[in-house]
PDB file of N, CA, C and O in Angstrom, chain B, residues numbered from 101:
ATOM      1  N   MET B 101      63.996-140.512  43.690  1.00  0.00           N
ATOM      2  CA  MET B 101      62.594-140.789  43.832  1.00  0.00           C
ATOM      3  C   MET B 101      61.880-140.677  42.488  1.00  0.00           C
ATOM      4  O   MET B 101      61.078-141.544  42.142  1.00  0.00           O
ATOM      5  N   HIS B 102      62.157-139.635  41.737  1.00  0.00           N
ATOM      6  CA  HIS B 102      61.482-139.462  40.445  1.00  0.00           C
ATOM      7  C   HIS B 102      61.804-140.616  39.499  1.00  0.00           C
ATOM      8  O   HIS B 102      60.926-141.063  38.761  1.00  0.00           O
ATOM      9  N   ASP B 103      63.036-141.103  39.506  1.00  0.00           N
ATOM     10  CA  ASP B 103      63.393-142.246  38.663  1.00  0.00           C
ATOM     11  C   ASP B 103      62.600-143.480  39.071  1.00  0.00           C
ATOM     12  O   ASP B 103      62.132-144.234  38.218  1.00  0.00           O
ATOM     13  N   THR B 104      62.449-143.683  40.369  1.00  0.00           N
ATOM     14  CA  THR B 104      61.693-144.824  40.869  1.00  0.00           C
ATOM     15  C   THR B 104      60.240-144.737  40.421  1.00  0.00           C
ATOM     16  O   THR B 104      59.670-145.731  39.972  1.00  0.00           O
ATOM     17  N   VAL B 105      59.645-143.574  40.534  1.00  0.00           N
ATOM     18  CA  VAL B 105      58.263-143.366  40.103  1.00  0.00           C
ATOM     19  C   VAL B 105      58.135-143.642  38.606  1.00  0.00           C
ATOM     20  O   VAL B 105      57.196-144.311  38.175  1.00  0.00           O
ATOM     21  N   GLU B 106      59.071-143.131  37.820  1.00  0.00           N
ATOM     22  CA  GLU B 106      59.037-143.321  36.363  1.00  0.00           C
ATOM     23  C   GLU B 106      59.168-144.797  35.991  1.00  0.00           C
ATOM     24  O   GLU B 106      58.433-145.288  35.134  1.00  0.00           O
ATOM     25  N   LEU B 107      60.093-145.499  36.626  1.00  0.00           N
ATOM     26  CA  LEU B 107      60.266-146.928  36.337  1.00  0.00           C
ATOM     27  C   LEU B 107      59.004-147.708  36.687  1.00  0.00           C
ATOM     28  O   LEU B 107      58.543-148.532  35.896  1.00  0.00           O
ATOM     29  N   GLU B 108      58.448-147.455  37.859  1.00  0.00           N
ATOM     30  CA  GLU B 108      57.231-148.153  38.273  1.00  0.00           C
ATOM     31  C   GLU B 108      56.074-147.847  37.316  1.00  0.00           C
ATOM     32  O   GLU B 108      55.274-148.733  37.014  1.00  0.00           O
ATOM     33  N   ALA B 109      55.979-146.609  36.839  1.00  0.00           N
ATOM     34  CA  ALA B 109      54.924-146.235  35.895  1.00  0.00           C
ATOM     35  C   ALA B 109      55.048-147.007  34.587  1.00  0.00           C
ATOM     36  O   ALA B 109      54.056-147.223  33.890  1.00  0.00           O
ATOM     37  N   ARG B 110      56.255-147.416  34.262  1.00  0.00           N
ATOM     38  CA  ARG B 110      56.495-148.197  33.045  1.00  0.00           C
ATOM     39  C   ARG B 110      56.352-149.696  33.284  1.00  0.00           C
ATOM     40  O   ARG B 110      56.582-150.505  32.384  1.00  0.00           O
ATOM     41  N   GLY B 111      55.971-150.054  34.505  1.00  0.00           N
ATOM     42  CA  GLY B 111      55.784-151.463  34.832  1.00  0.00           C
ATOM     43  C   GLY B 111      57.054-152.175  35.249  1.00  0.00           C
ATOM     44  O   GLY B 111      57.087-153.404  35.318  1.00  0.00           O
ATOM     45  N   LEU B 112      58.099-151.411  35.527  1.00  0.00           N
ATOM     46  CA  LEU B 112      59.371-152.001  35.940  1.00  0.00           C
ATOM     47  C   LEU B 112      59.525-151.863  37.448  1.00  0.00           C
ATOM     48  O   LEU B 112      59.479-150.748  37.969  1.00  0.00           O
ATOM     49  N   PRO B 113      59.706-152.968  38.158  1.00  0.00           N
ATOM     50  CA  PRO B 113      59.887-152.876  39.606  1.00  0.00           C
ATOM     51  C   PRO B 113      61.118-152.041  39.941  1.00  0.00           C
ATOM     52  O   PRO B 113      62.152-152.157  39.283  1.00  0.00           O
ATOM     53  N   ALA B 114      61.005-151.211  40.952  1.00  0.00           N
ATOM     54  CA  ALA B 114      62.113-150.344  41.340  1.00  0.00           C
ATOM     55  C   ALA B 114      62.133-150.185  42.856  1.00  0.00           C
ATOM     56  O   ALA B 114      61.115-150.348  43.529  1.00  0.00           O
ATOM     57  N   VAL B 115      63.295-149.867  43.366  1.00  0.00           N
ATOM     58  CA  VAL B 115      63.470-149.613  44.796  1.00  0.00           C
ATOM     59  C   VAL B 115      64.198-148.292  44.948  1.00  0.00           C
ATOM     60  O   VAL B 115      65.230-148.061  44.318  1.00  0.00           O
ATOM     61  N   TYR B 116      63.660-147.441  45.776  1.00  0.00           N
ATOM     62  CA  TYR B 116      64.276-146.160  46.114  1.00  0.00           C
ATOM     63  C   TYR B 116      65.347-146.439  47.166  1.00  0.00           C
ATOM     64  O   TYR B 116      65.048-146.975  48.233  1.00  0.00           O
ATOM     65  N   VAL B 117      66.600-146.074  46.863  1.00  0.00           N
ATOM     66  CA  VAL B 117      67.705-146.284  47.798  1.00  0.00           C
ATOM     67  C   VAL B 117      68.278-144.929  48.180  1.00  0.00           C
ATOM     68  O   VAL B 117      68.637-144.124  47.321  1.00  0.00           O
ATOM     69  N   ALA B 118      68.358-144.691  49.481  1.00  0.00           N
ATOM     70  CA  ALA B 118      68.898-143.425  49.985  1.00  0.00           C
ATOM     71  C   ALA B 118      69.542-143.684  51.340  1.00  0.00           C
ATOM     72  O   ALA B 118      69.346-144.740  51.942  1.00  0.00           O
ATOM     73  N   SER B 119      70.304-142.717  51.807  1.00  0.00           N
ATOM     74  CA  SER B 119      70.882-142.872  53.139  1.00  0.00           C
ATOM     75  C   SER B 119      69.811-142.566  54.188  1.00  0.00           C
ATOM     76  O   SER B 119      68.845-141.850  53.924  1.00  0.00           O
ATOM     77  N   ARG B 120      70.006-143.121  55.370  1.00  0.00           N
ATOM     78  CA  ARG B 120      69.006-143.018  56.442  1.00  0.00           C
ATOM     79  C   ARG B 120      68.625-141.585  56.772  1.00  0.00           C
ATOM     80  O   ARG B 120      67.503-141.313  57.199  1.00  0.00           O
ATOM     81  N   GLU B 121      69.547-140.688  56.575  1.00  0.00           N
ATOM     82  CA  GLU B 121      69.294-139.277  56.875  1.00  0.00           C
ATOM     83  C   GLU B 121      68.127-138.719  56.051  1.00  0.00           C
ATOM     84  O   GLU B 121      67.502-137.733  56.440  1.00  0.00           O
ATOM     85  N   PHE B 122      67.840-139.355  54.917  1.00  0.00           N
ATOM     86  CA  PHE B 122      66.813-138.856  54.004  1.00  0.00           C
ATOM     87  C   PHE B 122      65.499-139.629  54.080  1.00  0.00           C
ATOM     88  O   PHE B 122      64.647-139.491  53.204  1.00  0.00           O
ATOM     89  N   ARG B 123      65.334-140.438  55.119  1.00  0.00           N
ATOM     90  CA  ARG B 123      64.103-141.231  55.273  1.00  0.00           C
ATOM     91  C   ARG B 123      62.861-140.325  55.280  1.00  0.00           C
ATOM     92  O   ARG B 123      61.923-140.565  54.519  1.00  0.00           O
ATOM     93  N   GLU B 124      62.848-139.310  56.114  1.00  0.00           N
ATOM     94  CA  GLU B 124      61.679-138.422  56.199  1.00  0.00           C
ATOM     95  C   GLU B 124      61.474-137.634  54.912  1.00  0.00           C
ATOM     96  O   GLU B 124      60.340-137.472  54.460  1.00  0.00           O
ATOM     97  N   ALA B 125      62.553-137.147  54.322  1.00  0.00           N
ATOM     98  CA  ALA B 125      62.444-136.388  53.070  1.00  0.00           C
ATOM     99  C   ALA B 125      61.908-137.276  51.952  1.00  0.00           C
ATOM    100  O   ALA B 125      61.084-136.835  51.151  1.00  0.00           O
ATOM    101  N   GLY B 126      62.368-138.518  51.893  1.00  0.00           N
ATOM    102  CA  GLY B 126      61.881-139.450  50.883  1.00  0.00           C
ATOM    103  C   GLY B 126      60.400-139.741  51.050  1.00  0.00           C
ATOM    104  O   GLY B 126      59.654-139.790  50.072  1.00  0.00           O
ATOM    105  N   ALA B 127      59.977-139.933  52.291  1.00  0.00           N
ATOM    106  CA  ALA B 127      58.560-140.185  52.554  1.00  0.00           C
ATOM    107  C   ALA B 127      57.713-138.973  52.160  1.00  0.00           C
ATOM    108  O   ALA B 127      56.640-139.124  51.577  1.00  0.00           O
ATOM    109  N   ALA B 128      58.198-137.777  52.480  1.00  0.00           N
ATOM    110  CA  ALA B 128      57.469-136.557  52.118  1.00  0.00           C
ATOM    111  C   ALA B 128      57.383-136.394  50.608  1.00  0.00           C
ATOM    112  O   ALA B 128      56.336-136.021  50.078  1.00  0.00           O
ATOM    113  N   GLN B 129      58.479-136.670  49.916  1.00  0.00           N
ATOM    114  CA  GLN B 129      58.469-136.540  48.462  1.00  0.00           C
ATOM    115  C   GLN B 129      57.533-137.577  47.853  1.00  0.00           C
ATOM    116  O   GLN B 129      56.801-137.276  46.910  1.00  0.00           O
ATOM    117  N   GLY B 130      57.553-138.784  48.381  1.00  0.00           N
ATOM    118  CA  GLY B 130      56.639-139.811  47.902  1.00  0.00           C
ATOM    119  C   GLY B 130      55.184-139.391  48.063  1.00  0.00           C
ATOM    120  O   GLY B 130      54.374-139.567  47.153  1.00  0.00           O
ATOM    121  N   ARG B 131      54.859-138.835  49.226  1.00  0.00           N
ATOM    122  CA  ARG B 131      53.482-138.351  49.439  1.00  0.00           C
ATOM    123  C   ARG B 131      53.134-137.257  48.437  1.00  0.00           C
ATOM    124  O   ARG B 131      52.032-137.242  47.889  1.00  0.00           O
ATOM    125  N   ALA B 132      54.067-136.346  48.198  1.00  0.00           N
ATOM    126  CA  ALA B 132      53.822-135.250  47.252  1.00  0.00           C
ATOM    127  C   ALA B 132      53.586-135.779  45.842  1.00  0.00           C
ATOM    128  O   ALA B 132      52.819-135.200  45.073  1.00  0.00           O
ATOM    129  N   LEU B 133      54.247-136.874  45.511  1.00  0.00           N
ATOM    130  CA  LEU B 133      54.101-137.464  44.180  1.00  0.00           C
ATOM    131  C   LEU B 133      52.945-138.458  44.123  1.00  0.00           C
ATOM    132  O   LEU B 133      52.617-138.967  43.051  1.00  0.00           O
ATOM    133  N   GLY B 134      52.330-138.734  45.262  1.00  0.00           N
ATOM    134  CA  GLY B 134      51.242-139.707  45.304  1.00  0.00           C
ATOM    135  C   GLY B 134      51.728-141.123  45.123  1.00  0.00           C
ATOM    136  O   GLY B 134      51.030-141.949  44.535  1.00  0.00           O
ATOM    137  N   PHE B 135      52.911-141.416  45.618  1.00  0.00           N
ATOM    138  CA  PHE B 135      53.539-142.716  45.391  1.00  0.00           C
ATOM    139  C   PHE B 135      54.392-143.079  46.592  1.00  0.00           C
ATOM    140  O   PHE B 135      55.191-142.267  47.059  1.00  0.00           O
ATOM    141  N   GLN B 136      54.227-144.282  47.089  1.00  0.00           N
ATOM    142  CA  GLN B 136      55.062-144.759  48.188  1.00  0.00           C
ATOM    143  C   GLN B 136      55.852-145.971  47.694  1.00  0.00           C
ATOM    144  O   GLN B 136      55.371-147.102  47.762  1.00  0.00           O
ATOM    145  N   PRO B 137      57.051-145.731  47.205  1.00  0.00           N
ATOM    146  CA  PRO B 137      57.841-146.813  46.624  1.00  0.00           C
ATOM    147  C   PRO B 137      58.439-147.721  47.688  1.00  0.00           C
ATOM    148  O   PRO B 137      58.517-147.372  48.866  1.00  0.00           O
ATOM    149  N   ALA B 138      58.853-148.885  47.241  1.00  0.00           N
ATOM    150  CA  ALA B 138      59.695-149.721  48.091  1.00  0.00           C
ATOM    151  C   ALA B 138      60.960-148.915  48.339  1.00  0.00           C
ATOM    152  O   ALA B 138      61.476-148.267  47.428  1.00  0.00           O
ATOM    153  N   ALA B 139      61.456-148.954  49.560  1.00  0.00           N
ATOM    154  CA  ALA B 139      62.623-148.137  49.885  1.00  0.00           C
ATOM    155  C   ALA B 139      63.596-148.910  50.758  1.00  0.00           C
ATOM    156  O   ALA B 139      63.200-149.696  51.618  1.00  0.00           O
ATOM    157  N   VAL B 140      64.869-148.670  50.520  1.00  0.00           N
ATOM    158  CA  VAL B 140      65.945-149.230  51.341  1.00  0.00           C
ATOM    159  C   VAL B 140      66.830-148.065  51.740  1.00  0.00           C
ATOM    160  O   VAL B 140      67.252-147.267  50.903  1.00  0.00           O
ATOM    161  N   TYR B 141      67.102-147.983  53.023  1.00  0.00           N
ATOM    162  CA  TYR B 141      67.930-146.892  53.544  1.00  0.00           C
ATOM    163  C   TYR B 141      69.255-147.449  54.045  1.00  0.00           C
ATOM    164  O   TYR B 141      69.294-148.427  54.791  1.00  0.00           O
ATOM    165  N   VAL B 142      70.333-146.810  53.622  1.00  0.00           N
ATOM    166  CA  VAL B 142      71.686-147.249  53.974  1.00  0.00           C
ATOM    167  C   VAL B 142      72.331-146.242  54.917  1.00  0.00           C
ATOM    168  O   VAL B 142      71.786-145.170  55.180  1.00  0.00           O
ATOM    169  N   THR B 143      73.488-146.610  55.410  1.00  0.00           N
ATOM    170  CA  THR B 143      74.215-145.770  56.352  1.00  0.00           C
ATOM    171  C   THR B 143      74.499-144.382  55.782  1.00  0.00           C
ATOM    172  O   THR B 143      74.596-144.195  54.569  1.00  0.00           O
ATOM    173  N   HIS B 144      74.628-143.437  56.671  1.00  0.00           N
ATOM    174  CA  HIS B 144      74.877-142.046  56.285  1.00  0.00           C
ATOM    175  C   HIS B 144      76.101-141.559  57.038  1.00  0.00           C
ATOM    176  O   HIS B 144      76.297-141.985  58.176  1.00  0.00           O
ATOM    177  N   PRO B 145      76.916-140.718  56.493  1.00  0.00           N
ATOM    178  CA  PRO B 145      76.904-140.154  55.138  1.00  0.00           C
ATOM    179  C   PRO B 145      77.613-141.081  54.149  1.00  0.00           C
ATOM    180  O   PRO B 145      78.315-142.013  54.542  1.00  0.00           O
ATOM    181  N   ILE B 146      77.415-140.805  52.867  1.00  0.00           N
ATOM    182  CA  ILE B 146      78.098-141.603  51.849  1.00  0.00           C
ATOM    183  C   ILE B 146      79.036-140.785  50.968  1.00  0.00           C
ATOM    184  O   ILE B 146      79.857-141.362  50.255  1.00  0.00           O
ATOM    185  N   GLN B 147      78.937-139.475  50.996  1.00  0.00           N
ATOM    186  CA  GLN B 147      79.688-138.659  50.037  1.00  0.00           C
ATOM    187  C   GLN B 147      81.202-138.775  50.156  1.00  0.00           C
ATOM    188  O   GLN B 147      81.899-138.606  49.156  1.00  0.00           O
ATOM    189  N   ASP B 148      81.733-139.055  51.333  1.00  0.00           N
ATOM    190  CA  ASP B 148      83.186-139.126  51.485  1.00  0.00           C
ATOM    191  C   ASP B 148      83.706-140.555  51.589  1.00  0.00           C
ATOM    192  O   ASP B 148      84.836-140.768  52.029  1.00  0.00           O
ATOM    193  N   ARG B 149      82.918-141.516  51.200  1.00  0.00           N
ATOM    194  CA  ARG B 149      83.304-142.926  51.313  1.00  0.00           C
ATOM    195  C   ARG B 149      84.252-143.327  50.195  1.00  0.00           C
ATOM    196  O   ARG B 149      84.191-142.810  49.080  1.00  0.00           O
ATOM    197  N   THR B 150      85.126-144.262  50.528  1.00  0.00           N
ATOM    198  CA  THR B 150      86.021-144.824  49.516  1.00  0.00           C
ATOM    199  C   THR B 150      85.227-145.809  48.666  1.00  0.00           C
ATOM    200  O   THR B 150      84.110-146.186  49.020  1.00  0.00           O
ATOM    201  N   ASP B 151      85.806-146.221  47.552  1.00  0.00           N
ATOM    202  CA  ASP B 151      85.145-147.223  46.714  1.00  0.00           C
ATOM    203  C   ASP B 151      84.880-148.494  47.507  1.00  0.00           C
ATOM    204  O   ASP B 151      83.806-149.086  47.394  1.00  0.00           O
ATOM    205  N   ALA B 152      85.847-148.916  48.305  1.00  0.00           N
ATOM    206  CA  ALA B 152      85.690-150.137  49.106  1.00  0.00           C
ATOM    207  C   ALA B 152      84.555-149.983  50.118  1.00  0.00           C
ATOM    208  O   ALA B 152      83.780-150.916  50.329  1.00  0.00           O
ATOM    209  N   GLU B 153      84.457-148.820  50.736  1.00  0.00           N
ATOM    210  CA  GLU B 153      83.371-148.577  51.690  1.00  0.00           C
ATOM    211  C   GLU B 153      82.016-148.575  50.989  1.00  0.00           C
ATOM    212  O   GLU B 153      81.038-149.100  51.521  1.00  0.00           O
ATOM    213  N   MET B 154      81.958-147.989  49.801  1.00  0.00           N
ATOM    214  CA  MET B 154      80.701-147.974  49.048  1.00  0.00           C
ATOM    215  C   MET B 154      80.293-149.389  48.645  1.00  0.00           C
ATOM    216  O   MET B 154      79.112-149.730  48.694  1.00  0.00           O
ATOM    217  N   ARG B 155      81.263-150.212  48.246  1.00  0.00           N
ATOM    218  CA  ARG B 155      80.959-151.607  47.919  1.00  0.00           C
ATOM    219  C   ARG B 155      80.392-152.325  49.142  1.00  0.00           C
ATOM    220  O   ARG B 155      79.426-153.081  49.031  1.00  0.00           O
ATOM    221  N   ALA B 156      80.991-152.089  50.303  1.00  0.00           N
ATOM    222  CA  ALA B 156      80.514-152.729  51.533  1.00  0.00           C
ATOM    223  C   ALA B 156      79.088-152.285  51.864  1.00  0.00           C
ATOM    224  O   ALA B 156      78.265-153.101  52.279  1.00  0.00           O
ATOM    225  N   ILE B 157      78.798-151.014  51.685  1.00  0.00           N
ATOM    226  CA  ILE B 157      77.441-150.505  51.927  1.00  0.00           C
ATOM    227  C   ILE B 157      76.461-151.170  50.960  1.00  0.00           C
ATOM    228  O   ILE B 157      75.379-151.598  51.362  1.00  0.00           O
ATOM    229  N   ALA B 158      76.841-151.254  49.693  1.00  0.00           N
ATOM    230  CA  ALA B 158      75.980-151.886  48.686  1.00  0.00           C
ATOM    231  C   ALA B 158      75.778-153.365  48.992  1.00  0.00           C
ATOM    232  O   ALA B 158      74.659-153.870  48.900  1.00  0.00           O
ATOM    233  N   GLU B 159      76.838-154.053  49.348  1.00  0.00           N
ATOM    234  CA  GLU B 159      76.733-155.476  49.667  1.00  0.00           C
ATOM    235  C   GLU B 159      75.834-155.706  50.876  1.00  0.00           C
ATOM    236  O   GLU B 159      75.094-156.689  50.926  1.00  0.00           O
ATOM    237  N   ALA B 160      75.898-154.807  51.844  1.00  0.00           N
ATOM    238  CA  ALA B 160      75.050-154.936  53.030  1.00  0.00           C
ATOM    239  C   ALA B 160      73.574-154.707  52.701  1.00  0.00           C
ATOM    240  O   ALA B 160      72.701-155.206  53.411  1.00  0.00           O
ATOM    241  N   ALA B 161      73.289-153.968  51.646  1.00  0.00           N
ATOM    242  CA  ALA B 161      71.908-153.622  51.294  1.00  0.00           C
ATOM    243  C   ALA B 161      71.309-154.501  50.209  1.00  0.00           C
ATOM    244  O   ALA B 161      70.089-154.512  50.040  1.00  0.00           O
ATOM    245  N   VAL B 162      72.122-155.231  49.475  1.00  0.00           N
ATOM    246  CA  VAL B 162      71.628-155.916  48.279  1.00  0.00           C
ATOM    247  C   VAL B 162      70.526-156.926  48.586  1.00  0.00           C
ATOM    248  O   VAL B 162      69.569-157.023  47.817  1.00  0.00           O
ATOM    249  N   ASP B 163      70.622-157.674  49.668  1.00  0.00           N
ATOM    250  CA  ASP B 163      69.570-158.645  49.975  1.00  0.00           C
ATOM    251  C   ASP B 163      68.237-157.952  50.240  1.00  0.00           C
ATOM    252  O   ASP B 163      67.185-158.444  49.831  1.00  0.00           O
ATOM    253  N   GLU B 164      68.282-156.824  50.916  1.00  0.00           N
ATOM    254  CA  GLU B 164      67.058-156.068  51.183  1.00  0.00           C
ATOM    255  C   GLU B 164      66.474-155.498  49.888  1.00  0.00           C
ATOM    256  O   GLU B 164      65.256-155.486  49.708  1.00  0.00           O
ATOM    257  N   VAL B 165      67.332-155.032  48.996  1.00  0.00           N
ATOM    258  CA  VAL B 165      66.868-154.512  47.704  1.00  0.00           C
ATOM    259  C   VAL B 165      66.201-155.626  46.903  1.00  0.00           C
ATOM    260  O   VAL B 165      65.117-155.434  46.353  1.00  0.00           O
ATOM    261  N   VAL B 166      66.844-156.787  46.838  1.00  0.00           N
ATOM    262  CA  VAL B 166      66.272-157.921  46.101  1.00  0.00           C
ATOM    263  C   VAL B 166      64.938-158.334  46.715  1.00  0.00           C
ATOM    264  O   VAL B 166      63.981-158.618  45.994  1.00  0.00           O
ATOM    265  N   ALA B 167      64.871-158.369  48.040  1.00  0.00           N
ATOM    266  CA  ALA B 167      63.615-158.726  48.707  1.00  0.00           C
ATOM    267  C   ALA B 167      62.512-157.737  48.357  1.00  0.00           C
ATOM    268  O   ALA B 167      61.379-158.141  48.095  1.00  0.00           O
ATOM    269  N   GLU B 168      62.827-156.463  48.349  1.00  0.00           N
ATOM    270  CA  GLU B 168      61.823-155.453  47.989  1.00  0.00           C
ATOM    271  C   GLU B 168      61.385-155.615  46.534  1.00  0.00           C
ATOM    272  O   GLU B 168      60.204-155.467  46.220  1.00  0.00           O
ATOM    273  N   LEU B 169      62.321-155.915  45.660  1.00  0.00           N
ATOM    274  CA  LEU B 169      61.983-156.089  44.244  1.00  0.00           C
ATOM    275  C   LEU B 169      61.103-157.315  44.026  1.00  0.00           C
ATOM    276  O   LEU B 169      60.172-157.272  43.222  1.00  0.00           O
ATOM    277  N   THR B 170      61.384-158.392  44.726  1.00  0.00           N
ATOM    278  CA  THR B 170      60.646-159.635  44.492  1.00  0.00           C
ATOM    279  C   THR B 170      59.368-159.719  45.314  1.00  0.00           C
ATOM    280  O   THR B 170      58.354-160.209  44.817  1.00  0.00           O
ATOM    281  N   ASN B 171      59.390-159.260  46.543  1.00  0.00           N
ATOM    282  CA  ASN B 171      58.202-159.335  47.396  1.00  0.00           C
ATOM    283  C   ASN B 171      57.235-158.200  47.135  1.00  0.00           C
ATOM    284  O   ASN B 171      56.043-158.316  47.421  1.00  0.00           O
ATOM    285  N   GLY B 172      57.737-157.106  46.595  1.00  0.00           N
ATOM    286  CA  GLY B 172      56.892-155.945  46.353  1.00  0.00           C
ATOM    287  C   GLY B 172      56.384-155.867  44.929  1.00  0.00           C
ATOM    288  O   GLY B 172      55.787-154.862  44.543  1.00  0.00           O
ATOM    289  N   ALA B 173      56.608-156.909  44.138  1.00  0.00           N
ATOM    290  CA  ALA B 173      56.195-156.893  42.733  1.00  0.00           C
ATOM    291  C   ALA B 173      54.692-156.642  42.624  1.00  0.00           C
ATOM    292  O   ALA B 173      53.904-157.187  43.397  1.00  0.00           O
ATOM    293  N   GLY B 174      54.316-155.833  41.680  1.00  0.00           N
ATOM    294  CA  GLY B 174      52.910-155.537  41.447  1.00  0.00           C
ATOM    295  C   GLY B 174      52.357-154.475  42.380  1.00  0.00           C
ATOM    296  O   GLY B 174      51.145-154.363  42.560  1.00  0.00           O
ATOM    297  N   ARG B 175      53.239-153.709  42.963  1.00  0.00           N
ATOM    298  CA  ARG B 175      52.869-152.637  43.895  1.00  0.00           C
ATOM    299  C   ARG B 175      51.892-151.687  43.264  1.00  0.00           C
ATOM    300  O   ARG B 175      51.469-150.722  43.901  1.00  0.00           O
TER     301      ARG B 175
END
């Protein structure tokens, strides 16, 4: 979240990506920082995933990330 806030402050579009389990925590942190970033939530958990599984998760999310970056420009 802090990286997303920093990038946006520099005028660079960014998307906060986290697993679904952290949706509420991300929203709370965003409120605390006074910032509601574009966000994409992926399947949970991710810590024990193989490289192939992580690629599949990323591939499943990439269109949503691109949409947030392009449609949310100038947030």
